[in-house]
C-alpha positions in Angstrom: -12.8 31.6 -3.7 -11.0 28.3 -3.3 -12.9 25.3 -4.6 -12.1 21.9 -3.2 -12.1 18.8 -5.4 -14.4 15.9 -4.7 -13.6 12.4 -5.8 -16.6 10.1 -6.0 -15.6 6.5 -5.3 -18.3 4.2 -6.7 -18.7 0.5 -7.3 -21.2 -2.2 -6.6 -21.7 -3.9 -3.2 -18.5 -5.8 -2.2 -16.4 -4.6 -5.2 -13.6 -3.5 -2.9 -14.0 0.3 -2.5 -13.0 0.4 1.1 -9.9 -1.8 0.5 -8.8 0.6 -2.3 -9.6 3.7 -0.1 -7.5 2.3 2.8 -4.5 1.8 0.4 -4.8 5.4 -0.7 -5.1 6.7 2.9 -1.8 5.1 3.8 -0.2 7.3 1.2 -2.3 10.5 1.4 -2.9 12.3 4.7 -4.4 15.4 3.2 -7.8 13.9 2.5 -11.2 14.0 4.1 -13.6 11.1 3.6 -17.3 10.7 3.6 -18.6 7.1 3.7 -22.2 6.4 2.7 -23.7 3.1 3.9 -26.9 1.5 2.9 -27.7 0.0 6.3 -28.3 2.0 9.5 -25.2 0.4 11.2 -21.9 1.7 9.9 -19.1 -0.8 9.4 -16.8 0.7 6.7 -15.8 3.8 8.8 -14.2 1.4 11.4 -12.1 -0.1 8.7 -10.4 3.3 8.1 -9.7 3.8 11.8 -5.9 3.6 11.4 -6.0 6.7 9.2 -5.6 10.1 10.7 -7.8 11.8 8.2 -11.3 13.0 9.2 -14.0 10.4 8.3 -17.7 11.1 8.3 -20.3 8.4 8.1 -23.7 8.9 6.4 -25.8 5.7 7.0 -29.4 4.7 6.5 -29.7 4.9 2.7 -28.2 6.0 -0.6 -27.1 9.6 -1.1 -28.4 9.5 -4.6 -32.0 9.2 -3.5 -33.0 8.6 0.2 -30.7 10.9 2.1 -29.4 13.3 -0.6 -30.1 16.3 1.6 -27.7 14.9 4.3 -24.8 15.2 1.8 -25.4 19.0 1.3 -25.4 19.5 5.1 -22.3 17.4 5.6 -20.4 19.2 2.9 -21.3 22.6 4.4 -20.2 21.4 7.9 -16.9 20.0 6.6 -16.1 23.2 4.7 -16.8 25.4 7.6 -14.9 23.2 10.1 -11.9 23.3 7.7 -12.2 27.0 7.3 -12.4 27.6 11.1 -9.4 25.3 11.8 -11.5 22.6 13.5 -10.3 20.1 11.0 -7.0 19.7 9.1 -6.8 21.7 5.9 -7.6 18.7 3.7 -7.0 19.3 0.0 -9.3 16.6 -1.5 -12.6 15.1 -0.3 -13.2 11.4 -1.2 -16.9 10.4 -1.1 -17.4 6.6 -1.0 -20.9 5.8 -2.1 -23.0 2.8 -1.2 -22.8 0.0 -3.6 -26.3 0.7 -4.8 -25.8 4.4 -5.6 -26.1 6.1 -9.0 -23.1 8.4 -9.1 -25.0 11.0 -11.2 -27.5 11.3 -8.3 -24.6 11.7 -5.8 -22.9 14.5 -7.7 -26.2 16.4 -8.3 -25.9 18.5 -5.1 -22.5 19.7 -6.2 -24.0 21.0 -9.4 -27.3 22.3 -8.2 -26.6 23.9 -4.8 -25.3 27.4 -5.4 -23.4 27.5 -2.0 -21.7 24.2 -2.6 -21.0 25.0 -6.3 -18.8 27.9 -5.2 -16.8 25.8 -2.8 -16.6 22.3 -4.2 -16.4 20.7 -7.6 -16.6 17.1 -8.8 -13.1 16.2 -9.9 -13.7 12.6 -10.9 -16.0 9.6 -10.6 -14.0 6.4 -10.0 -15.8 3.1 -10.2 -14.3 -0.1 -8.7 -15.3 -3.2 -10.7 -15.1 -6.7 -9.1 -13.2 -8.7 -11.7 -14.4 -12.0 -10.2 -18.1 -11.1 -10.3 -17.6 -9.7 -13.8 -20.6 -10.0 -16.1 -22.6 -11.7 -13.4 -23.1 -8.2 -11.9 -24.2 -6.9 -15.2 -26.8 -9.5 -15.6 -28.2 -9.2 -12.1 -27.8 -5.6 -11.1 -28.7 -2.5 -13.1 -27.0 -0.3 -10.6 -23.7 -1.7 -11.8 -24.4 -0.4 -15.3 -25.2 3.0 -14.0 -21.9 3.1 -12.2 -20.0 2.0 -15.3 -21.6 4.7 -17.4 -20.9 7.4 -14.9 -17.2 6.6 -14.4 -14.3 8.7 -15.6 -12.0 5.8 -14.7 -12.6 2.1 -13.9 -10.5 0.3 -11.3 -10.4 -3.5 -11.5 -10.3 -5.3 -8.2 -9.6 -9.0 -7.3 -7.8 -9.5 -10.6 -5.4 -12.1 -9.0 -8.4 -14.4 -8.7 -9.5 -14.0 -12.3 -8.4 -16.0 -15.3 -6.5 -14.0 -17.9 -9.1 -14.7 -20.7 -12.0 -13.8 -18.5 -10.2 -10.6 -17.4 -9.5 -9.6 -21.1 -13.2 -10.3 -21.9 -14.3 -8.1 -19.0 -12.0 -5.2 -20.1 -13.4 -5.4 -23.6 -16.9 -5.3 -22.4 -16.2 -2.3 -20.1 -14.6 -0.5 -23.0 -17.7 -1.1 -25.1 -19.9 0.2 -22.4 -17.8 3.3 -21.6 -15.2 3.9 -24.3 -13.9 7.2 -22.7 -13.1 5.7 -19.3 -9.5 4.7 -18.5 -9.2 1.2 -17.0 -6.7 0.5 -14.2 -5.8 -2.9 -12.9 -5.1 -3.2 -9.2 -3.4 -1.6 -7.4 -4.6 1.6 -8.8 -2.1 4.4 -8.4 -2.8 7.0 -5.7 -2.0 9.7 -8.3 -5.5 8.8 -9.7 -6.8 11.1 -6.9 -5.1 14.0 -8.6 -6.6 13.6 -12.1 -9.4 15.8 -13.1 -11.9 14.9 -15.8 -14.5 17.1 -17.6 -18.0 16.5 -16.3 -20.5 14.8 -18.6 -24.2 15.3 -18.9 -26.2 12.4 -17.7 -28.7 12.6 -20.6 -26.6 13.7 -23.5 -23.3 12.0 -22.6 -21.8 9.9 -25.3 -22.0 6.2 -24.5 -21.4 3.3 -26.8 -24.3 1.3 -28.2 -25.0 -2.0 -26.6 -22.8 -4.5 -28.4 -24.4 -7.5 -30.1 -24.6 -10.5 -27.9 -24.8 -8.3 -24.9 -27.2 -10.7 -23.1 -29.5 -8.9 -20.8 -28.5 -5.3 -21.7 -31.4 -3.5 -23.3 -31.2 -0.5 -25.7 -32.9 1.8 -23.3 -30.9 4.5 -21.4 -29.8 3.1 -18.0 -31.7 5.6 -15.9 -35.0 4.3 -17.3 -34.2 0.7 -16.1 -35.5 -0.6 -12.8 -32.9 0.1 -10.2 -32.7 0.3 -6.4 -36.3 -0.4 -5.5 -35.6 -4.1 -4.8 -32.3 -3.7 -2.8 -33.1 -3.7 0.9 -30.9 -3.8 4.0 -31.4 -4.9 7.6 -29.1 -4.6 10.6 -28.6 -6.7 13.6 -27.0 -5.9 17.0 -26.6 -9.0 19.2 -25.4 -9.2 22.8 -24.0 -12.7 22.7 -20.8 -14.7 21.9 -20.3 -17.9 20.0 -17.4 -20.2 19.3 -16.0 -20.1 15.8 -17.6 -23.5 14.7 -21.0 -22.2 15.8 -20.5 -19.0 13.9 -19.6 -21.1 10.8 -22.9 -23.0 11.2 -24.8 -19.8 11.7 -23.4 -18.2 8.6 -24.3 -21.3 6.6 -27.8 -21.1 7.9 -28.1 -17.4 6.9 -27.0 -18.2 3.4 -29.6 -21.0 3.2 -32.3 -18.7 4.4 -31.6 -16.0 1.9 -30.8 -18.2 -1.1 -30.3 -16.2 -4.3 -31.6 -13.0 -2.7 -28.3 -12.5 -0.7 -26.2 -9.7 -2.1 -23.9 -8.6 0.7 -23.2 -9.4 4.4 -20.7 -7.4 6.4 -20.2 -7.0 10.1 -18.1 -7.5 13.3 -18.8 -10.7 15.2 -18.0 -11.5 18.8 -16.1 -14.8 18.8 -14.9 -16.9 21.8 -11.2 -16.7 22.2 -10.6 -13.5 20.2 -9.7 -10.2 21.9 -11.2 -8.2 19.0 -14.0 -8.9 16.6 -14.0 -11.1 13.5 -14.6 -9.0 10.5 -16.9 -10.7 7.9 -17.2 -9.4 4.3 -19.4 -11.6 2.1 -20.4 -11.0 -1.5 -22.9 -13.1 -3.4 -21.5 -16.1 -5.1 -18.2 -15.9 -3.3 -16.8 -17.3 -0.1 -17.0 -15.1 3.0 -13.8 -13.1 3.7 -13.0 -13.3 7.4 -10.3 -11.4 9.2 -9.7 -11.2 13.0 -9.1 -7.6 14.2 -6.7 -7.0 17.1 -9.2 -4.9 19.0 -12.7 -3.5 18.8 -12.9 -0.2 16.9 -14.9 1.5 19.7 -16.3 0.7 23.2 -19.2 -1.2 21.6 -18.3 -4.9 21.7 -21.7 -6.2 20.5 -21.9 -8.3 17.4 -23.2 -6.0 14.6 -24.0 -7.1 11.1 -25.7 -5.7 7.9 -27.5 -7.9 5.5 -28.3 -6.6 2.0 -30.7 -8.5 -0.3 -32.5 -8.1 -3.6 -36.1 -9.2 -3.1 -39.5 -7.9 -4.1 -40.6 -7.9 -0.4 -39.2 -4.8 1.4 -39.2 -6.6 4.8 -37.5 -9.8 3.6 -34.1 -8.8 4.9 -35.5 -7.9 8.3 -37.4 -11.1 8.5 -34.3 -13.2 7.8 -32.2 -11.4 10.4 -35.0 -11.9 13.0 -35.1 -15.6 12.3 -31.3 -15.7 12.4 -31.1 -13.9 15.7 -33.4 -16.5 17.2 -31.0 -19.2 15.9 -28.0 -17.3 17.4 -29.7 -17.2 20.8 -30.5 -20.9 20.7 -26.9 -21.7 19.8 -25.6 -19.5 22.6 -27.8 -21.3 25.1 -26.8 -24.8 24.2 
């Protein structure tokens, strides 16, 4: 029986996974894509709208833990739709995980479900690494370490904004953490989607010891470290419109509210004077990336935004968006 290859595209929140995926989709039309989002409002699937490949959204939590069963169902449905001619006969499935996901947890259904195991196999785990964030991600986010350890290949993003010495230091650190992984600077070749790697055991896989001077890295195995339990998301849909200067003030207010807890903001904002939405992609410690889109991706023209924070209070993100929505309404009524 034919087994279809699955490429797991991993990387921490805001690392550039969707940007890389879009580049590959322009060169490969024989793919199918599953996008997993942490929030319950999907944004990333709209960013692949120019592609003609089938794209499936799984939102509301990480595939590695919260909604793992949804992946099994989605894979079954995709295989049968392909078999019955309801979808193009894609040759490779790309699974873009949330930025908080442990890739080993995502690949588990492919190895444990007998039906899926006969029809799919994990060809590779590719992890995108934000070169600008660099070691800051390592010190703040244990999920990042899980993704590095699980990778067959590491793809460096945003290298144009990184000093050469810092980039060399990051590459050395990545090699120390995962000496078997190939490292590719951007743009990573689309042929990377064809490469197959032997699967490694999560527990017995060979990883390098923590190098001396490794700051906050401990000697314990990564899966025993605290992980996703303090990453929370909240979503906002708002039926209003603001001028660009007011949106700037509102985003500054949101940053001030969240402080150091802010990890990621992404969304589509309704701005006076624009036919389409303004796409905002914002990663902690970096300036917001803003891009006007020519048109709305669907008939829904409401502002929609996802906020992701790291905070001990599970409702912190929702509280901040509730306060922020009040501010937006006040600004709109001025």
